[in-house]
C-alpha positions as CSV (number, residue, x, y, z in Angstrom):
1,M,-42.8,3.3,-116.6
2,A,-44.4,0.4,-114.9
3,A,-47.4,0.8,-112.7
4,R,-46.8,1.3,-108.9
5,R,-48.6,-1.8,-107.5
6,R,-49.2,-1.9,-103.9
7,A,-47.1,-4.3,-101.8
8,P,-48.9,-7.3,-100.2
9,S,-49.7,-6.7,-96.7
10,R,-48.5,-10.1,-95.3
11,P,-44.9,-11.3,-95.9
12,V,-44.3,-12.9,-99.2
13,H,-41.3,-14.7,-100.5
14,L,-41.4,-14.5,-104.3
15,I,-38.9,-17.0,-106.2
16,L,-38.3,-16.5,-109.9
17,D,-36.5,-18.6,-112.4
18,W,-34.4,-16.6,-114.9
19,D,-34.2,-18.0,-118.4
20,G,-37.7,-17.9,-120.0
21,T,-39.3,-16.6,-116.9
22,L,-37.8,-13.2,-116.1
23,T,-36.4,-13.1,-119.7
24,V,-38.4,-13.6,-122.9
25,N,-35.9,-16.2,-124.1
26,D,-33.2,-18.4,-123.1
27,T,-30.0,-16.3,-122.5
28,L,-27.4,-18.9,-122.2
29,S,-26.2,-18.5,-125.8
30,I,-25.3,-14.8,-124.9
31,L,-22.5,-16.1,-122.7
32,S,-20.9,-17.4,-125.9
33,G,-19.8,-13.7,-126.6
34,L,-17.6,-13.5,-123.5
35,P,-14.4,-14.6,-125.1
36,K,-14.9,-12.0,-127.9
37,A,-15.5,-9.3,-125.3
38,R,-12.5,-10.3,-123.4
39,D,-10.3,-10.0,-126.6
40,R,-11.7,-6.7,-127.3
41,R,-10.9,-5.4,-123.8
42,L,-7.3,-6.9,-124.1
43,G,-6.9,-5.3,-127.6
44,V,-6.1,-8.6,-129.3
45,A,-7.6,-10.2,-132.4
46,H,-10.3,-12.5,-131.6
47,V,-9.7,-16.1,-132.8
48,P,-12.5,-18.4,-131.8
49,S,-11.3,-21.4,-130.1
50,H,-14.5,-23.4,-130.0
51,S,-17.7,-23.4,-131.9
52,W,-20.6,-22.8,-129.4
53,N,-23.1,-25.0,-131.4
54,D,-20.7,-27.7,-132.7
55,D,-18.6,-28.1,-129.5
56,F,-21.2,-27.6,-126.8
57,L,-24.9,-27.4,-127.9
58,E,-24.9,-30.2,-130.3
59,P,-23.1,-32.5,-128.0
60,Y,-25.4,-31.7,-125.2
61,M,-28.5,-32.5,-127.4
62,D,-26.9,-35.8,-128.4
63,D,-26.3,-36.7,-124.9
64,Y,-29.9,-35.8,-123.9
65,A,-31.3,-37.9,-126.8
66,E,-29.3,-40.9,-126.0
67,H,-30.2,-40.6,-122.3
68,K,-33.8,-40.4,-123.3
69,R,-33.5,-43.5,-125.3
70,S,-31.6,-45.5,-122.7
71,L,-34.2,-45.1,-119.8
72,P,-37.0,-47.6,-119.8
73,F,-39.3,-45.4,-117.7
74,Y,-39.5,-42.4,-120.3
75,P,-41.9,-41.5,-121.8
76,T,-44.5,-43.6,-120.1
77,A,-44.0,-42.4,-116.5
78,T,-47.0,-40.1,-115.8
79,G,-46.8,-40.2,-112.0
80,S,-45.2,-37.4,-110.2
81,G,-42.9,-39.7,-108.4
82,K,-41.5,-41.3,-111.6
83,Y,-41.4,-37.8,-113.3
84,S,-39.2,-36.6,-110.5
85,R,-37.1,-39.6,-111.0
86,W,-36.7,-38.8,-114.7
87,L,-35.8,-35.3,-114.1
88,A,-33.3,-36.1,-111.5
89,S,-31.7,-38.8,-113.9
90,L,-30.7,-35.8,-116.2
91,H,-28.0,-35.0,-113.7
92,T,-25.5,-37.0,-115.8
93,V,-26.3,-35.1,-118.9
94,E,-26.1,-31.6,-117.3
95,Y,-22.9,-32.2,-115.5
96,A,-21.2,-33.8,-118.5
97,S,-22.3,-30.5,-120.3
98,A,-20.7,-28.3,-117.8
99,K,-17.4,-30.3,-117.6
100,R,-17.2,-30.3,-121.5
101,V,-17.3,-26.5,-121.3
102,S,-14.8,-26.3,-118.3
103,D,-12.4,-28.7,-119.9
104,S,-12.3,-26.6,-123.1
105,G,-11.1,-23.5,-121.6
106,F,-13.7,-21.5,-123.5
107,F,-14.2,-18.9,-120.6
108,C,-10.4,-18.6,-119.8
109,G,-9.6,-15.0,-119.0
110,V,-13.0,-13.5,-118.9
111,N,-14.0,-11.1,-116.0
112,T,-16.8,-9.2,-114.5
113,A,-16.3,-6.3,-117.1
114,D,-16.9,-8.7,-119.9
115,V,-20.0,-10.1,-118.3
116,A,-21.4,-6.5,-118.1
117,T,-20.5,-5.8,-121.7
118,V,-22.2,-8.9,-123.3
119,A,-25.2,-8.2,-121.0
120,Q,-25.5,-4.6,-122.1
121,E,-24.9,-5.3,-125.8
122,A,-27.5,-8.1,-125.7
123,F,-30.0,-5.7,-124.3
124,D,-29.1,-2.9,-126.7
125,A,-29.3,-5.3,-129.7
126,G,-32.7,-6.6,-128.5
127,A,-31.1,-10.2,-128.0
128,M,-32.2,-10.1,-124.4
129,Q,-35.5,-8.7,-123.1
130,L,-37.0,-8.9,-119.7
131,R,-40.7,-9.9,-119.6
132,H,-43.3,-7.0,-119.5
133,G,-44.2,-6.8,-115.8
134,W,-41.0,-7.6,-114.3
135,L,-40.7,-3.9,-113.0
136,D,-44.1,-4.3,-111.3
137,L,-42.9,-7.2,-109.4
138,F,-39.5,-5.8,-108.3
139,S,-41.1,-2.5,-107.4
140,M,-43.4,-4.3,-104.9
141,F,-40.5,-5.3,-102.8
142,L,-38.6,-1.9,-102.8
143,P,-38.6,0.0,-99.5
144,A,-40.7,2.8,-101.1
145,A,-43.5,0.2,-101.4
146,T,-43.3,-0.6,-97.8
147,P,-43.4,-4.3,-98.0
148,P,-44.1,-6.3,-94.8
149,A,-41.3,-7.3,-92.8
150,G,-40.0,-10.6,-94.1
151,S,-40.9,-10.1,-97.7
152,R,-38.4,-10.5,-100.4
153,L,-37.7,-11.5,-103.9
154,S,-35.1,-14.1,-105.0
155,I,-34.0,-15.8,-108.1
156,V,-32.8,-19.4,-108.6
157,S,-31.5,-20.6,-112.0
158,V,-29.5,-23.2,-113.8
159,N,-27.8,-20.5,-115.7
160,W,-24.0,-20.7,-115.8
161,S,-23.5,-17.2,-114.2
162,A,-25.0,-15.4,-111.3
163,T,-23.0,-12.5,-112.2
164,F,-24.4,-12.3,-115.6
165,I,-28.1,-12.4,-114.0
166,R,-27.2,-9.5,-111.7
167,S,-25.4,-7.4,-114.3
168,S,-28.3,-7.9,-116.7
169,L,-30.8,-6.7,-114.0
170,R,-28.8,-3.8,-113.0
171,Y,-28.7,-2.6,-116.6
172,A,-32.3,-3.3,-117.2
173,A,-33.0,-1.0,-114.1
174,G,-31.0,1.8,-115.6
175,R,-32.7,1.6,-118.9
176,S,-36.2,1.2,-117.5
177,L,-36.2,4.0,-115.1
178,Q,-34.1,6.8,-116.7
179,S,-36.4,9.5,-115.5
180,D,-36.8,8.5,-111.9
181,D,-33.4,8.7,-110.3
182,A,-34.4,8.0,-106.8
183,R,-36.5,4.8,-107.8
184,R,-33.8,3.6,-110.2
185,Q,-31.1,3.9,-107.6
186,Q,-33.4,2.1,-105.1
187,L,-34.0,-0.7,-107.6
188,I,-30.3,-1.2,-108.4
189,E,-29.4,-1.4,-104.7
190,Y,-32.1,-4.0,-104.3
191,V,-30.6,-5.9,-107.3
192,D,-27.2,-5.7,-105.6
193,G,-28.3,-7.1,-102.6
194,M,-30.9,-9.7,-103.5
195,E,-30.2,-13.5,-103.3
196,I,-29.4,-14.9,-106.7
197,K,-28.8,-18.6,-106.6
198,A,-27.2,-19.9,-109.8
199,N,-23.9,-21.4,-111.1
200,E,-20.7,-19.3,-111.8
201,I,-17.9,-18.9,-114.1
202,D,-14.9,-19.4,-111.6
203,G,-12.5,-16.4,-111.0
204,L,-14.4,-13.5,-112.8
205,D,-13.2,-11.2,-110.0
206,D,-9.7,-12.2,-110.6
207,A,-8.1,-8.7,-111.4
208,E,-5.1,-10.0,-113.0
209,G,-5.8,-13.0,-115.1
210,G,-9.7,-13.2,-115.0
211,S,-11.5,-16.5,-114.9
212,S,-10.0,-19.9,-114.9
213,G,-12.6,-21.0,-117.3
214,R,-14.2,-23.5,-114.9
215,L,-18.0,-23.7,-114.5
216,V,-18.6,-24.1,-110.8
217,G,-21.9,-24.6,-108.8
218,Y,-24.4,-27.4,-108.1
219,I,-27.6,-26.2,-109.8
220,R,-28.2,-28.2,-113.0
221,T,-31.4,-30.1,-112.5
222,A,-35.0,-29.7,-111.1
223,A,-33.8,-31.5,-108.0
224,D,-30.9,-29.2,-107.6
225,K,-33.0,-26.2,-108.0
226,L,-35.3,-27.4,-105.1
227,Q,-32.2,-28.2,-102.9
228,Q,-30.5,-24.9,-103.6
229,R,-33.5,-22.6,-103.8
230,P,-33.5,-19.6,-101.5
231,L,-35.4,-20.5,-98.2
232,A,-37.8,-18.3,-96.4
233,R,-36.4,-16.5,-93.5
234,R,-38.6,-16.1,-90.5
235,P,-38.4,-12.5,-89.5
236,G,-38.2,-11.7,-85.9
237,Q,-41.3,-9.5,-85.5
238,V,-43.5,-11.5,-87.8
239,S,-45.6,-14.4,-86.6
240,E,-46.5,-15.8,-90.0
241,R,-43.8,-17.5,-92.2
242,P,-43.5,-15.8,-95.6
243,F,-46.0,-17.1,-98.1
244,E,-43.9,-18.8,-100.9
245,V,-44.7,-18.1,-104.4
246,Y,-42.5,-19.6,-107.2
247,V,-42.6,-18.7,-110.8
248,G,-41.0,-20.8,-113.5
249,D,-41.4,-21.9,-117.3
250,S,-39.8,-25.2,-117.9
251,A,-39.4,-28.7,-116.5
252,T,-36.4,-27.8,-114.4
253,D,-38.8,-25.6,-112.3
254,Y,-41.1,-28.6,-111.6
255,E,-40.0,-29.5,-108.0
256,C,-39.9,-25.8,-107.0
257,L,-43.4,-25.2,-108.5
258,R,-44.8,-28.1,-106.4
259,A,-43.0,-27.2,-103.3
260,A,-44.1,-23.7,-103.2
261,D,-47.3,-22.5,-101.6
262,I,-48.4,-21.2,-105.0
263,G,-46.6,-22.5,-108.0
264,I,-47.1,-20.5,-111.2
265,W,-46.1,-21.7,-114.6
266,L,-45.3,-19.0,-117.2
267,C,-46.1,-19.7,-120.7
268,D,-46.6,-17.4,-123.7
269,C,-49.7,-18.8,-125.1
270,A,-53.5,-18.0,-125.4
271,P,-55.9,-19.1,-122.9
272,T,-57.2,-21.9,-125.2
273,E,-53.7,-23.3,-125.6
274,Y,-52.2,-23.4,-122.1
275,E,-53.3,-27.1,-121.3
276,Q,-51.9,-28.3,-124.5
277,K,-48.7,-26.4,-124.1
278,F,-48.3,-27.8,-120.5
279,K,-48.6,-31.3,-121.8
280,E,-45.9,-30.6,-124.4
281,N,-43.6,-28.8,-121.9
282,F,-43.8,-31.3,-119.1
283,K,-44.4,-34.5,-121.1
284,P,-45.3,-37.1,-120.0
285,L,-46.5,-35.7,-116.7
286,Q,-50.3,-35.0,-116.2
287,L,-51.3,-32.6,-113.6
288,E,-54.2,-30.3,-112.8
289,I,-53.4,-26.7,-113.8
290,Q,-55.7,-23.6,-113.7
291,P,-55.3,-20.1,-115.0
292,I,-54.2,-17.7,-112.3
293,E,-57.3,-15.8,-112.7
294,G,-59.1,-19.0,-111.2
295,F,-57.1,-18.9,-107.9
296,C,-60.0,-17.9,-105.8
297,S,-62.3,-20.6,-107.4
298,H,-59.6,-23.2,-107.5
299,P,-57.4,-22.5,-104.4
300,D,-56.3,-26.2,-104.2
301,S,-55.0,-26.6,-107.8
302,E,-51.6,-28.2,-108.0
303,L,-50.4,-25.4,-110.5
304,Y,-51.5,-22.2,-112.0
305,W,-50.8,-20.8,-115.3
306,S,-50.1,-17.2,-116.5
307,S,-48.9,-15.7,-119.6
308,E,-47.7,-12.3,-117.9
309,L,-45.6,-11.4,-115.0
310,E,-48.2,-8.5,-114.4
311,D,-50.8,-11.2,-113.4
312,V,-48.2,-12.4,-110.8
313,A,-48.0,-9.0,-109.3
314,K,-51.7,-8.6,-109.3
315,L,-52.1,-11.8,-107.4
316,L,-49.5,-10.9,-104.9
317,G,-51.3,-7.7,-104.2
318,E,-54.6,-9.6,-103.7
319,L,-53.4,-12.4,-101.4
320,P,-54.3,-10.8,-98.2
321,A,-57.9,-10.4,-99.3
322,L,-58.1,-14.0,-100.6
323,G,-57.7,-15.3,-97.0
324,V,-56.4,-18.7,-98.4
325,Q,-54.5,-20.9,-96.0
326,R,-52.2,-23.3,-97.7
């Protein structure tokens, strides 16, 4: 059971990425099991209509490589403006990939029950895991922790299904808090009501035919995530606007990391490796980055690094004492 960390005493808006941030690994491939779950629910033999790798993943990687070769400003652009331009240029690659899947009909007929099934099976098989410390973070925003008015936790993701993200969190809550019925129910209710900005598989709630198979939504690139990210709400009885903290792990999080009051880059690596890992992940960008433990001594750093969500929870609890104005 996760430790009960105290909630921050000033309003905080924590925004989390999903794949590779809340989860240990990317979860998009788990959605490839939806057609099989659909056919099992319908009691029909499953005959794969497409190969996930051959028909979707490999064409995407080919498009990305060709796009990278065709643009003269990569990989020599080291300024933040040019780097943002590079990330935004991936719009054509990402939307072409979504269209390829939509046009294939791969997800035709799947529904919310199928989504819940593949999420649960992925957890049970160990194919999907939430990062250690996720429960610490979520617990800080539950009513039992009495967070300050205006505090909330949100998710923004380029994942293809917000329903999948919510179903995964609901199941994880039940698994993690089996011996604490009251807290489990409170967490599930929070997950049901929290803002999750992601794409979606159209028509999952169609009770008769299920999904049309189309991928809908407008969150594909770093610029899209910035534009679509949940915004802080100014509570009526709180004079301060919520302090925005963003946590992400990849280049698609870059714009949101820079826009937040505190941007935290999450990476599984040793303290001696994070600078090199950052260069590899955000190549060719060069930015100042400091370990999250150094927040007090480097309050003006462009970004912070952490390998654990527990460290993020610890920082949130200490924000009032830090007295940092950003």
